[in-house]
N, CA, C and O atoms as a MOPAC input file, in Angstrom:
PM7 MOZYME 1SCF
protein

 N    101.92300 1   -15.36800 1    35.74000 1
 C    103.25600 1   -14.96300 1    36.13200 1
 C    103.50000 1   -15.48900 1    37.55000 1
 O    102.63900 1   -15.36800 1    38.42100 1
 N    104.65100 1   -16.06000 1    37.76600 1
 C    104.93100 1   -16.63500 1    39.08100 1
 C    105.17400 1   -15.52100 1    40.10100 1
 O    105.47700 1   -14.38200 1    39.74400 1
 N    105.03500 1   -15.87600 1    41.36500 1
 C    105.24200 1   -14.89400 1    42.42800 1
 C    106.68600 1   -14.41000 1    42.46900 1
 O    106.93800 1   -13.24000 1    42.76000 1
 N    107.63100 1   -15.29300 1    42.18300 1
 C    109.04400 1   -14.89300 1    42.18500 1
 C    109.29700 1   -13.80300 1    41.15000 1
 O    109.98200 1   -12.81800 1    41.42800 1
 N    108.74400 1   -13.98500 1    39.96600 1
 C    108.91500 1   -13.00000 1    38.89400 1
 C    108.25500 1   -11.68200 1    39.29800 1
 O    108.82200 1   -10.61100 1    39.08000 1
 N    107.07400 1   -11.75800 1    39.87900 1
 C    106.37400 1   -10.54700 1    40.30800 1
 C    107.16800 1    -9.80300 1    41.36900 1
 O    107.28200 1    -8.57900 1    41.30400 1
 N    107.71800 1   -10.51400 1    42.34400 1
 C    108.51400 1    -9.86600 1    43.38800 1
 C    109.76200 1    -9.21200 1    42.81200 1
 O    110.12500 1    -8.09900 1    43.19200 1
 N    110.41300 1    -9.91300 1    41.89200 1
 C    111.63000 1    -9.36500 1    41.28500 1
 C    111.31500 1    -8.08200 1    40.51700 1
 O    112.07400 1    -7.11600 1    40.58500 1
 N    110.21800 1    -8.07100 1    39.80100 1
 C    109.83100 1    -6.88000 1    39.02200 1
 C    109.45400 1    -5.73700 1    39.95600 1
 O    109.84600 1    -4.59300 1    39.72300 1
 N    108.70500 1    -6.03100 1    41.00100 1
 C    108.28400 1    -4.97700 1    41.94300 1
 C    109.46600 1    -4.38200 1    42.69700 1
 O    109.43300 1    -3.20400 1    43.05100 1
 N    110.51000 1    -5.16900 1    42.95000 1
 C    111.65900 1    -4.68800 1    43.71000 1
 C    112.67200 1    -3.93200 1    42.85800 1
 O    113.57100 1    -3.28800 1    43.39800 1
 N    112.54100 1    -3.99900 1    41.55400 1
 C    113.46300 1    -3.29900 1    40.65500 1
 C    112.67300 1    -2.23700 1    39.88000 1
 O    111.91600 1    -2.58000 1    38.97200 1
 N    112.83800 1    -0.96200 1    40.22300 1
 C    112.05000 1     0.08300 1    39.56300 1
 C    112.28300 1     0.14700 1    38.05500 1
 O    111.36000 1     0.45000 1    37.29900 1
 N    113.50500 1    -0.13500 1    37.61300 1
 C    113.77300 1    -0.09800 1    36.17300 1
 C    112.99600 1    -1.18600 1    35.44100 1
 O    112.42100 1    -0.93600 1    34.38200 1
 N    112.97600 1    -2.38700 1    36.00300 1
 C    112.20400 1    -3.47000 1    35.39300 1
 C    110.72200 1    -3.13900 1    35.38400 1
 O    110.02800 1    -3.38700 1    34.39800 1
 N    110.24600 1    -2.58500 1    36.47400 1
 C    108.83100 1    -2.24200 1    36.58200 1
 C    108.42600 1    -1.23000 1    35.51200 1
 O    107.40200 1    -1.40500 1    34.85100 1
 N    109.21700 1    -0.17900 1    35.33600 1
 C    108.89000 1     0.83800 1    34.34100 1
 C    109.04000 1     0.30000 1    32.92000 1
 O    108.26200 1     0.65100 1    32.03200 1
 N    110.04200 1    -0.55000 1    32.71100 1
 C    110.21900 1    -1.13300 1    31.38500 1
 C    109.03000 1    -2.01800 1    31.03500 1
 O    108.55100 1    -1.99300 1    29.90100 1
 N    108.55300 1    -2.79500 1    31.99300 1
 C    107.39700 1    -3.65000 1    31.75300 1
 C    106.14800 1    -2.82400 1    31.48100 1
 O    105.32700 1    -3.19800 1    30.64400 1
 N    106.00200 1    -1.72100 1    32.17100 1
 C    104.85100 1    -0.84500 1    31.92600 1
 C    104.91200 1    -0.23300 1    30.52200 1
 O    103.88300 1    -0.07300 1    29.86500 1
 N    106.11100 1     0.10300 1    30.07000 1
 C    106.27100 1     0.70700 1    28.74400 1
 C    106.17900 1    -0.31800 1    27.62100 1
 O    105.74700 1     0.01100 1    26.51600 1
 N    106.58100 1    -1.55400 1    27.89200 1
 C    106.60300 1    -2.60500 1    26.87400 1
 C    105.72700 1    -3.76200 1    27.35100 1
 O    106.22500 1    -4.77000 1    27.85200 1
 N    104.44200 1    -3.60100 1    27.19000 1
 C    103.48400 1    -4.55300 1    27.74600 1
 C    103.50200 1    -5.91900 1    27.06300 1
 O    102.89000 1    -6.86200 1    27.56300 1
 N    104.18400 1    -6.03700 1    25.94200 1
 C    104.25700 1    -7.34700 1    25.28300 1
 C    104.97200 1    -8.37200 1    26.16000 1
 O    104.80900 1    -9.57600 1    25.96300 1
 N    105.75700 1    -7.90600 1    27.11800 1
 C    106.47900 1    -8.81100 1    28.01300 1
 C    105.55200 1    -9.52100 1    28.98900 1
 O    105.91700 1   -10.57200 1    29.51500 1
 N    104.35400 1    -8.97500 1    29.25100 1
 C    103.42000 1    -9.65300 1    30.14600 1
 C    103.09800 1   -11.05300 1    29.61900 1
 O    103.11300 1   -12.03000 1    30.36800 1
 N    102.81000 1   -11.13100 1    28.32900 1
 C    102.46900 1   -12.41800 1    27.72300 1
 C    103.65700 1   -13.37300 1    27.77900 1
 O    103.50300 1   -14.54800 1    28.11000 1
 N    104.84300 1   -12.86000 1    27.45300 1
 C    106.03400 1   -13.70900 1    27.46000 1
 C    106.33700 1   -14.23100 1    28.86000 1
 O    106.70100 1   -15.39500 1    29.02600 1
 N    106.18800 1   -13.37400 1    29.86400 1
 C    106.48100 1   -13.80200 1    31.24100 1
 C    105.41700 1   -14.74800 1    31.78500 1
 O    105.72200 1   -15.61500 1    32.60400 1
 N    104.17600 1   -14.59100 1    31.34100 1
 C    103.13500 1   -15.53000 1    31.76100 1
 C    103.37000 1   -16.90800 1    31.17500 1
 O    103.10200 1   -17.91700 1    31.82600 1
 N    103.86500 1   -16.95700 1    29.96000 1
 C    104.09900 1   -18.24500 1    29.30800 1
 C    105.38000 1   -18.90700 1    29.78900 1
 O    105.43400 1   -20.12500 1    29.95900 1
 N    106.42100 1   -18.09100 1    30.00900 1
 C    107.71700 1   -18.65600 1    30.38600 1
 C    108.42300 1   -17.70300 1    31.34800 1
 O    108.93500 1   -16.66800 1    30.92200 1
 N    108.45800 1   -18.03600 1    32.63500 1
 C    109.11500 1   -17.15400 1    33.61000 1
 C    110.61200 1   -16.96800 1    33.35300 1
 O    111.20900 1   -16.00500 1    33.83500 1
 N    111.22300 1   -17.89200 1    32.59100 1
 C    112.64700 1   -17.76400 1    32.27800 1
 C    112.92100 1   -16.61500 1    31.32000 1
 O    114.07500 1   -16.23800 1    31.11700 1
 N    111.87600 1   -16.05900 1    30.73400 1
 C    112.03100 1   -14.92200 1    29.82000 1
 C    112.42400 1   -13.65400 1    30.57700 1
 O    112.73500 1   -12.63500 1    29.95900 1
 N    112.41400 1   -13.70800 1    31.89200 1
 C    112.79200 1   -12.54800 1    32.69800 1
 C    114.23200 1   -12.13000 1    32.42000 1
 O    114.53200 1   -10.93700 1    32.37700 1
 N    115.12100 1   -13.09600 1    32.23200 1
 C    116.52600 1   -12.77000 1    31.93200 1
 C    116.63000 1   -11.99100 1    30.62700 1
 O    117.38700 1   -11.02400 1    30.53700 1
 N    115.87500 1   -12.40700 1    29.62200 1
 C    115.89100 1   -11.70100 1    28.34400 1
 C    115.30400 1   -10.29800 1    28.49300 1
 O    115.80600 1    -9.34200 1    27.90200 1
 N    114.24700 1   -10.18200 1    29.28000 1
 C    113.64700 1    -8.86900 1    29.51100 1
 C    114.62600 1    -7.95000 1    30.23800 1
 O    114.71800 1    -6.76500 1    29.92000 1
 N    115.35800 1    -8.49300 1    31.21300 1
 C    116.35700 1    -7.69300 1    31.92700 1
 C    117.42700 1    -7.17800 1    30.96600 1
 O    117.84000 1    -6.02100 1    31.04600 1
 N    117.86800 1    -8.04200 1    30.06400 1
 C    118.88900 1    -7.64000 1    29.09800 1
 C    118.35500 1    -6.54800 1    28.17200 1
 O    119.06200 1    -5.58000 1    27.88900 1
 N    117.12200 1    -6.69200 1    27.69800 1
 C    116.50800 1    -5.66900 1    26.84400 1
 C    116.36000 1    -4.34900 1    27.60300 1
 O    116.57700 1    -3.27600 1    27.04000 1
 N    115.99200 1    -4.43200 1    28.87600 1
 C    115.84400 1    -3.22600 1    29.69600 1
 C    117.18600 1    -2.52900 1    29.85900 1
 O    117.26500 1    -1.30500 1    29.75800 1
 N    118.24200 1    -3.29700 1    30.11100 1
 C    119.57000 1    -2.69600 1    30.28000 1
 C    120.03900 1    -2.02700 1    29.00000 1
 O    120.65100 1    -0.96000 1    29.04800 1
 N    119.75900 1    -2.64100 1    27.85200 1
 C    120.13200 1    -2.01600 1    26.58300 1
 C    119.31400 1    -0.75700 1    26.34200 1
 O    119.84500 1     0.24800 1    25.86900 1
 N    118.02700 1    -0.80400 1    26.66200 1
 C    117.15700 1     0.34700 1    26.41900 1
 C    117.50400 1     1.52500 1    27.32600 1
 O    117.49300 1     2.67300 1    26.88200 1
 N    117.81200 1     1.24900 1    28.58500 1
 C    118.12100 1     2.30000 1    29.54600 1
 C    119.61300 1     2.59800 1    29.65400 1
 O    120.03800 1     3.39100 1    30.49400 1
 N    120.40800 1     1.95200 1    28.79100 1
 C    121.85500 1     2.15800 1    28.73500 1
 C    122.50900 1     1.89300 1    30.08800 1
 O    123.22400 1     2.73700 1    30.62700 1
 N    122.24800 1     0.70200 1    30.62300 1
 C    122.80500 1     0.29400 1    31.90500 1
 C    123.82000 1    -0.83300 1    31.76200 1
 O    124.23800 1    -1.42200 1    32.75900 1
 N    124.21900 1    -1.13400 1    30.53200 1
 C    125.20300 1    -2.19200 1    30.32800 1
 C    126.59100 1    -1.68600 1    30.70000 1
 O    126.80600 1    -0.48100 1    30.83100 1
 N    127.51400 1    -2.59600 1    30.86600 1
 C    128.88500 1    -2.23700 1    31.23500 1
 C    129.51600 1    -1.35100 1    30.16500 1
 O    130.19700 1    -0.37600 1    30.48400 1
 N    129.29200 1    -1.68600 1    28.90800 1
 C    129.85900 1    -0.89000 1    27.81300 1
 C    129.32000 1     0.53900 1    27.83500 1
 O    130.06400 1     1.48300 1    27.57100 1
 N    128.04700 1     0.70400 1    28.14500 1
 C    127.46000 1     2.04700 1    28.23200 1
 C    128.05100 1     2.83400 1    29.39700 1
 O    128.30200 1     4.03300 1    29.27800 1
 N    128.27100 1     2.15900 1    30.51800 1
 C    128.85200 1     2.83100 1    31.68100 1
 C    130.28100 1     3.28300 1    31.39800 1
 O    130.68400 1     4.37800 1    31.78900 1
 N    131.04000 1     2.43200 1    30.71700 1
 C    132.41000 1     2.79300 1    30.36100 1
 C    132.41500 1     3.96600 1    29.38700 1
 O    133.22900 1     4.88100 1    29.51300 1
 N    131.51900 1     3.93700 1    28.43400 1
 C    131.41900 1     5.02300 1    27.46100 1
 C    131.05200 1     6.34400 1    28.14700 1
 O    131.60500 1     7.39600 1    27.82800 1
 N    130.11700 1     6.26800 1    29.08700 1
 C    129.72300 1     7.47600 1    29.81900 1
 C    130.89800 1     8.00800 1    30.64300 1
 O    131.12600 1     9.21700 1    30.68600 1
 N    131.64000 1     7.11700 1    31.29300 1
 C    132.80100 1     7.52600 1    32.07900 1
 C    133.85900 1     8.17000 1    31.18400 1
 O    134.45100 1     9.18500 1    31.54900 1
 N    134.09200 1     7.58100 1    30.02100 1
 C    135.08600 1     8.11100 1    29.08800 1
 C    134.69200 1     9.50500 1    28.61000 1
 O    135.53900 1    10.39400 1    28.53100 1
 N    133.42600 1     9.70000 1    28.29400 1
 C    132.99400 1    11.02300 1    27.83900 1
 C    133.09600 1    12.04600 1    28.97000 1
 O    133.43500 1    13.20400 1    28.72600 1
 N    132.80900 1    11.63500 1    30.18900 1
 C    132.96200 1    12.54200 1    31.32900 1
 C    134.42600 1    12.90000 1    31.54700 1
 O    134.75400 1    14.05300 1    31.82700 1
 N    135.29900 1    11.91700 1    31.41700 1
 C    136.72600 1    12.15600 1    31.56100 1
 C    137.25200 1    13.07700 1    30.45900 1
 O    138.07200 1    13.95600 1    30.72300 1
 N    136.78700 1    12.87700 1    29.23900 1
 C    137.18000 1    13.75400 1    28.13800 1
 C    136.74000 1    15.19400 1    28.39100 1
 O    137.47500 1    16.13300 1    28.08600 1
 N    135.54900 1    15.36500 1    28.94300 1
 C    135.04900 1    16.69700 1    29.24500 1
 C    135.91900 1    17.37500 1    30.31000 1
 O    136.22900 1    18.56200 1    30.20100 1
 N    136.30700 1    16.62100 1    31.32900 1
 C    137.15100 1    17.17500 1    32.38400 1
 C    138.52700 1    17.55800 1    31.80800 1
 O    139.06600 1    18.61400 1    32.13800 1
 N    139.08200 1    16.70700 1    30.95900 1
 C    140.37200 1    17.00200 1    30.34100 1
 C    140.28900 1    18.25900 1    29.47300 1
 O    141.19200 1    19.09500 1    29.49800 1
 N    139.22600 1    18.38700 1    28.72100 1
 C    139.03300 1    19.58300 1    27.90000 1
 C    138.92100 1    20.82700 1    28.77100 1
 O    139.48500 1    21.87300 1    28.44700 1
 N    138.20800 1    20.71300 1    29.85300 1
 C    138.04300 1    21.82800 1    30.78300 1
 C    139.38900 1    22.21900 1    31.39800 1
 O    139.68400 1    23.40300 1    31.56300 1
 N    140.19500 1    21.22200 1    31.73400 1
 C    141.52000 1    21.49400 1    32.30200 1
 C    142.42400 1    22.16900 1    31.26000 1
 O    143.20200 1    23.05700 1    31.60800 1
 N    142.33400 1    21.76700 1    30.01100 1
 C    143.12600 1    22.39500 1    28.94200 1
 C    142.72700 1    23.84200 1    28.75100 1
 O    143.58200 1    24.68200 1    28.47000 1
 N    141.45600 1    24.15500 1    28.89700 1
 C    140.98800 1    25.53200 1    28.75300 1
 C    141.53100 1    26.38900 1    29.86800 1
 O    141.84100 1    27.56100 1    29.65200 1
 N    141.65100 1    25.83400 1    31.05300 1
 C    142.12600 1    26.60600 1    32.20100 1
 C    143.62500 1    26.87800 1    32.15500 1
 O    144.10000 1    27.76400 1    32.86600 1
 N    144.38100 1    26.14900 1    31.34600 1
 C    145.84000 1    26.34800 1    31.28100 1
 C    146.20500 1    27.64700 1    30.63600 1
 O    147.38800 1    27.96100 1    30.50700 1

């Protein structure tokens, strides 16, 4: 694994924990450092950090607030 890939993983706690949980990525990153982008995408999907997930979470929070406001009326 190249030093750049190692530094990037160490500086991002989510990547670090994802790599610890999914050790198959060690082999992929040793063979091809460009696989880091794919690993990042898999990590974002697994931890629900994609833009679509954030929008969905915001929408559900907004719906909860609206429901709470309706109850108070």
